[in-house]
N, CA, C and O atoms as CSV, one atom per row, in Angstrom:
chain,resi,resn,atom,element,x,y,z
A,1,UNK,N,N,-38.582,54.172,29.908
A,1,UNK,CA,C,-39.103,52.845,30.153
A,1,UNK,C,C,-37.961,51.846,30.049
A,1,UNK,O,O,-37.103,51.933,29.171
A,2,UNK,N,N,-37.979,50.910,30.961
A,2,UNK,CA,C,-36.965,49.860,30.955
A,2,UNK,C,C,-37.654,48.512,31.166
A,2,UNK,O,O,-38.399,48.340,32.131
A,3,UNK,N,N,-37.411,47.559,30.270
A,3,UNK,CA,C,-37.961,46.210,30.429
A,3,UNK,C,C,-37.085,45.465,31.426
A,3,UNK,O,O,-35.884,45.300,31.209
A,4,UNK,N,N,-37.697,45.013,32.530
A,4,UNK,CA,C,-36.929,44.322,33.554
A,4,UNK,C,C,-37.069,42.809,33.465
A,4,UNK,O,O,-36.209,42.073,33.949
A,5,UNK,N,N,-38.161,42.339,32.840
A,5,UNK,CA,C,-38.373,40.894,32.721
A,5,UNK,C,C,-39.321,40.641,31.556
A,5,UNK,O,O,-40.287,41.379,31.362
A,6,UNK,N,N,-39.040,39.590,30.778
A,6,UNK,CA,C,-39.910,39.240,29.656
A,6,UNK,C,C,-39.867,37.733,29.445
A,6,UNK,O,O,-38.801,37.118,29.470
A,7,UNK,N,N,-41.050,37.145,29.236
A,7,UNK,CA,C,-41.124,35.721,28.947
A,7,UNK,C,C,-42.374,35.450,28.128
A,7,UNK,O,O,-43.266,36.295,28.045
A,8,UNK,N,N,-42.437,34.268,27.522
A,8,UNK,CA,C,-43.600,33.835,26.748
A,8,UNK,C,C,-44.190,32.616,27.433
A,8,UNK,O,O,-43.472,31.671,27.758
A,9,UNK,N,N,-45.517,32.635,27.653
A,9,UNK,CA,C,-46.157,31.495,28.322
A,9,UNK,C,C,-46.523,30.405,27.321
A,9,UNK,O,O,-46.242,30.527,26.129
A,10,UNK,N,N,-47.150,29.343,27.810
A,10,UNK,CA,C,-47.488,28.179,26.968
A,10,UNK,C,C,-48.466,28.519,25.857
A,10,UNK,O,O,-48.479,27.854,24.821
A,11,UNK,N,N,-49.300,29.564,26.059
A,11,UNK,CA,C,-50.287,29.964,25.046
A,11,UNK,C,C,-49.703,30.890,23.997
A,11,UNK,O,O,-50.393,31.278,23.055
A,12,UNK,N,N,-48.416,31.252,24.154
A,12,UNK,CA,C,-47.781,32.158,23.204
A,12,UNK,C,C,-47.929,33.622,23.573
A,12,UNK,O,O,-47.529,34.498,22.807
A,13,UNK,N,N,-48.503,33.899,24.744
A,13,UNK,CA,C,-48.675,35.281,25.205
A,13,UNK,C,C,-47.376,35.769,25.841
A,13,UNK,O,O,-46.717,35.034,26.575
A,14,UNK,N,N,-47.020,37.015,25.550
A,14,UNK,CA,C,-45.830,37.623,26.161
A,14,UNK,C,C,-46.200,38.221,27.509
A,14,UNK,O,O,-47.225,38.890,27.638
A,15,UNK,N,N,-45.380,37.984,28.493
A,15,UNK,CA,C,-45.548,38.564,29.820
A,15,UNK,C,C,-44.323,39.433,30.062
A,15,UNK,O,O,-43.197,38.940,30.121
A,16,UNK,N,N,-44.562,40.753,30.203
A,16,UNK,CA,C,-43.472,41.713,30.283
A,16,UNK,C,C,-43.628,42.549,31.552
A,16,UNK,O,O,-44.718,43.034,31.856
A,17,UNK,N,N,-42.536,42.711,32.284
A,17,UNK,CA,C,-42.491,43.609,33.438
A,17,UNK,C,C,-41.643,44.803,33.041
A,17,UNK,O,O,-40.508,44.645,32.590
A,18,UNK,N,N,-42.200,46.009,33.210
A,18,UNK,CA,C,-41.480,47.219,32.816
A,18,UNK,C,C,-41.351,48.186,33.991
A,18,UNK,O,O,-42.150,48.172,34.927
A,19,UNK,N,N,-40.332,49.012,33.909
A,19,UNK,CA,C,-40.106,50.069,34.886
A,19,UNK,C,C,-40.306,51.390,34.161
A,19,UNK,O,O,-39.632,51.659,33.166
A,20,UNK,N,N,-41.234,52.226,34.652
A,20,UNK,CA,C,-41.544,53.502,34.009
A,20,UNK,C,C,-40.994,54.657,34.832
A,20,UNK,O,O,-41.048,54.630,36.061
A,21,UNK,N,N,-40.468,55.666,34.158
A,21,UNK,CA,C,-40.039,56.885,34.827
A,21,UNK,C,C,-41.275,57.695,35.205
A,21,UNK,O,O,-42.358,57.465,34.666
A,22,UNK,N,N,-41.120,58.626,36.116
A,22,UNK,CA,C,-42.223,59.508,36.512
A,22,UNK,C,C,-42.768,60.224,35.280
A,22,UNK,O,O,-42.000,60.763,34.483
A,23,UNK,N,N,-44.074,60.231,35.125
A,23,UNK,CA,C,-44.711,60.897,33.995
A,23,UNK,C,C,-44.865,60.042,32.756
A,23,UNK,O,O,-45.555,60.447,31.820
A,24,UNK,N,N,-44.241,58.860,32.715
A,24,UNK,CA,C,-44.369,57.980,31.555
A,24,UNK,C,C,-45.647,57.149,31.666
A,24,UNK,O,O,-46.115,56.842,32.763
A,25,UNK,N,N,-46.192,56.798,30.517
A,25,UNK,CA,C,-47.360,55.917,30.424
A,25,UNK,C,C,-47.013,54.803,29.456
A,25,UNK,O,O,-46.099,54.938,28.642
A,26,UNK,N,N,-47.739,53.714,29.546
A,26,UNK,CA,C,-47.497,52.603,28.626
A,26,UNK,C,C,-48.813,52.272,27.915
A,26,UNK,O,O,-49.876,52.210,28.531
A,27,UNK,N,N,-48.706,52.061,26.602
A,27,UNK,CA,C,-49.853,51.728,25.770
A,27,UNK,C,C,-49.430,50.611,24.826
A,27,UNK,O,O,-48.308,50.628,24.321
A,28,UNK,N,N,-50.297,49.650,24.582
A,28,UNK,CA,C,-49.997,48.550,23.666
A,28,UNK,C,C,-50.663,48.812,22.318
A,28,UNK,O,O,-51.821,49.226,22.264
A,29,UNK,N,N,-49.929,48.571,21.228
A,29,UNK,CA,C,-50.453,48.737,19.876
A,29,UNK,C,C,-50.299,47.442,19.108
A,29,UNK,O,O,-49.289,46.749,19.232
A,30,UNK,N,N,-51.309,47.121,18.312
A,30,UNK,CA,C,-51.266,45.976,17.419
A,30,UNK,C,C,-50.851,46.498,16.047
A,30,UNK,O,O,-51.526,47.374,15.508
A,31,UNK,N,N,-49.760,45.989,15.461
A,31,UNK,CA,C,-49.309,46.513,14.168
A,31,UNK,C,C,-50.318,46.296,13.043
A,31,UNK,O,O,-50.230,46.959,12.010
A,32,UNK,N,N,-51.268,45.389,13.220
A,32,UNK,CA,C,-52.262,45.105,12.182
A,32,UNK,C,C,-53.579,45.841,12.384
A,32,UNK,O,O,-54.509,45.664,11.598
A,33,UNK,N,N,-53.675,46.671,13.437
A,33,UNK,CA,C,-54.902,47.417,13.725
A,33,UNK,C,C,-54.728,48.879,13.308
A,33,UNK,O,O,-53.631,49.305,12.948
A,34,UNK,N,N,-55.825,49.639,13.361
A,34,UNK,CA,C,-55.802,51.065,13.041
A,34,UNK,C,C,-56.253,51.862,14.255
A,34,UNK,O,O,-57.089,51.404,15.033
A,35,UNK,N,N,-55.686,53.076,14.415
A,35,UNK,CA,C,-55.967,53.912,15.574
A,35,UNK,C,C,-56.218,55.349,15.123
A,35,UNK,O,O,-55.593,55.842,14.184
A,36,UNK,N,N,-57.159,56.016,15.825
A,36,UNK,CA,C,-57.446,57.420,15.530
A,36,UNK,C,C,-56.652,58.284,16.509
A,36,UNK,O,O,-56.710,58.076,17.720
A,37,UNK,N,N,-55.909,59.255,15.972
A,37,UNK,CA,C,-55.162,60.158,16.831
A,37,UNK,C,C,-56.114,61.140,17.494
A,37,UNK,O,O,-57.257,61.294,17.063
A,38,UNK,N,N,-55.655,61.789,18.517
A,38,UNK,CA,C,-56.492,62.735,19.254
A,38,UNK,C,C,-56.642,64.080,18.563
A,38,UNK,O,O,-56.044,64.337,17.518
A,39,UNK,N,N,-57.452,64.924,19.172
A,39,UNK,CA,C,-57.674,66.288,18.693
A,39,UNK,C,C,-56.357,67.049,18.712
A,39,UNK,O,O,-55.615,66.863,19.677
A,40,UNK,N,N,-55.999,67.864,17.776
A,40,UNK,CA,C,-56.801,68.392,16.687
A,40,UNK,C,C,-56.668,67.619,15.375
A,40,UNK,O,O,-57.403,67.907,14.430
A,41,UNK,N,N,-55.757,66.650,15.286
A,41,UNK,CA,C,-55.543,65.962,14.010
A,41,UNK,C,C,-56.644,64.971,13.680
A,41,UNK,O,O,-57.209,65.009,12.587
A,42,UNK,N,N,-56.953,64.082,14.619
A,42,UNK,CA,C,-57.970,63.046,14.439
A,42,UNK,C,C,-57.786,62.248,13.152
A,42,UNK,O,O,-58.758,61.926,12.470
A,43,UNK,N,N,-56.529,61.929,12.823
A,43,UNK,CA,C,-56.216,61.080,11.672
A,43,UNK,C,C,-56.308,59.620,12.099
A,43,UNK,O,O,-56.170,59.303,13.280
A,44,UNK,N,N,-56.541,58.738,11.138
A,44,UNK,CA,C,-56.500,57.301,11.394
A,44,UNK,C,C,-55.202,56.774,10.804
A,44,UNK,O,O,-54.913,56.982,9.626
A,45,UNK,N,N,-54.417,56.084,11.642
A,45,UNK,CA,C,-53.131,55.552,11.200
A,45,UNK,C,C,-53.025,54.091,11.604
A,45,UNK,O,O,-53.646,53.652,12.572
A,46,UNK,N,N,-52.234,53.353,10.853
A,46,UNK,CA,C,-51.999,51.949,11.166
A,46,UNK,C,C,-51.093,51.797,12.373
A,46,UNK,O,O,-50.227,52.636,12.616
A,47,UNK,N,N,-51.290,50.741,13.119
A,47,UNK,CA,C,-50.464,50.473,14.287
A,47,UNK,C,C,-49.001,50.351,13.943
A,47,UNK,O,O,-48.148,50.743,14.739
A,48,UNK,N,N,-48.682,49.810,12.756
A,48,UNK,CA,C,-47.279,49.677,12.358
A,48,UNK,C,C,-46.600,51.035,12.217
A,48,UNK,O,O,-45.391,51.140,12.423
A,49,UNK,N,N,-47.347,52.064,11.873
A,49,UNK,CA,C,-46.786,53.414,11.756
A,49,UNK,C,C,-46.453,53.953,13.141
A,49,UNK,O,O,-45.396,54.553,13.334
A,50,UNK,N,N,-47.334,53.747,14.094
A,50,UNK,CA,C,-47.079,54.197,15.463
A,50,UNK,C,C,-45.881,53.461,16.040
A,50,UNK,O,O,-45.051,54.065,16.719
A,51,UNK,N,N,-45.782,52.166,15.780
A,51,UNK,CA,C,-44.678,51.379,16.316
A,51,UNK,C,C,-43.338,51.773,15.711
A,51,UNK,O,O,-42.296,51.551,16.327
A,52,UNK,N,N,-43.347,52.356,14.512
A,52,UNK,CA,C,-42.101,52.797,13.867
A,52,UNK,C,C,-41.710,54.217,14.258
A,52,UNK,O,O,-40.705,54.735,13.771
A,53,UNK,N,N,-42.493,54.855,15.133
A,53,UNK,CA,C,-42.193,56.237,15.510
A,53,UNK,C,C,-41.012,56.297,16.473
A,53,UNK,O,O,-40.629,55.287,17.065
A,54,UNK,N,N,-40.442,57.482,16.623
A,54,UNK,CA,C,-39.312,57.666,17.532
A,54,UNK,C,C,-39.532,58.906,18.388
A,54,UNK,O,O,-40.251,59.824,17.992
A,55,UNK,N,N,-38.914,58.929,19.551
A,55,UNK,CA,C,-39.036,60.058,20.466
A,55,UNK,C,C,-38.221,61.229,19.941
A,55,UNK,O,O,-37.057,61.064,19.576
A,56,UNK,N,N,-38.826,62.412,19.900
A,56,UNK,CA,C,-38.138,63.622,19.453
A,56,UNK,C,C,-38.376,64.750,20.458
A,56,UNK,O,O,-39.308,64.695,21.261
A,57,UNK,N,N,-37.533,65.760,20.402
A,57,UNK,CA,C,-37.703,66.956,21.223
A,57,UNK,C,C,-37.554,68.184,20.342
A,57,UNK,O,O,-36.914,68.138,19.292
A,58,UNK,N,N,-38.160,69.293,20.787
A,58,UNK,CA,C,-38.094,70.528,20.026
A,58,UNK,C,C,-36.820,71.278,20.381
A,58,UNK,O,O,-36.558,71.537,21.556
A,59,UNK,N,N,-36.032,71.627,19.379
A,59,UNK,CA,C,-34.812,72.405,19.569
A,59,UNK,C,C,-35.142,73.869,19.298
A,59,UNK,O,O,-35.390,74.250,18.154
A,60,UNK,N,N,-35.147,74.691,20.350
A,60,UNK,CA,C,-35.517,76.100,20.179
A,60,UNK,C,C,-34.442,76.891,19.439
A,60,UNK,O,O,-34.732,77.947,18.877
A,61,UNK,N,N,-33.219,76.401,19.430
A,61,UNK,CA,C,-32.149,77.090,18.701
A,61,UNK,C,C,-32.281,76.866,17.203
A,61,UNK,O,O,-32.244,77.814,16.418
A,62,UNK,N,N,-32.439,75.577,16.803
A,62,UNK,CA,C,-32.566,75.241,15.387
A,62,UNK,C,C,-33.988,75.381,14.870
A,62,UNK,O,O,-34.210,75.371,13.659
A,63,UNK,N,N,-34.968,75.513,15.785
A,63,UNK,CA,C,-36.383,75.636,15.426
A,63,UNK,C,C,-36.859,74.446,14.600
A,63,UNK,O,O,-37.485,74.601,13.551
A,64,UNK,N,N,-36.541,73.239,15.110
A,64,UNK,CA,C,-36.999,72.017,14.439
A,64,UNK,C,C,-37.005,70.861,15.441
A,64,UNK,O,O,-36.416,70.951,16.518
A,65,UNK,N,N,-37.686,69.771,15.061
A,65,UNK,CA,C,-37.724,68.565,15.880
A,65,UNK,C,C,-36.450,67.756,15.666
A,65,UNK,O,O,-36.043,67.534,14.525
A,66,UNK,N,N,-35.818,67.315,16.745
A,66,UNK,CA,C,-34.587,66.540,16.637
A,66,UNK,C,C,-34.718,65.235,17.421
A,66,UNK,O,O,-35.441,65.162,18.415
A,67,UNK,N,N,-34.010,64.210,16.958
A,67,UNK,CA,C,-34.037,62.901,17.622
A,67,UNK,C,C,-33.069,62.881,18.790
A,67,UNK,O,O,-32.948,61.866,19.475
C-alpha cells in the first residue's frame, strides 16, 4: 500500500488516496474500539493492538515468523 494523497477537510475528516498492490485490501480501525478476530481464534482485541501490529512472513528454514 502506498499513500498517494492525504488532506484534512474543514470538519477535521481525513481524506486519503491510496494505491494498493494486487491482492491487498484496506480496512479502517478505530484505536478506541474493539474488534473480534475471525475463526478459529475469535478473540476480542482493542483497535490499538491491531494498529500496532506488523507484517511478518513464515521462514521455513528457521521455522519461525520473521519481520
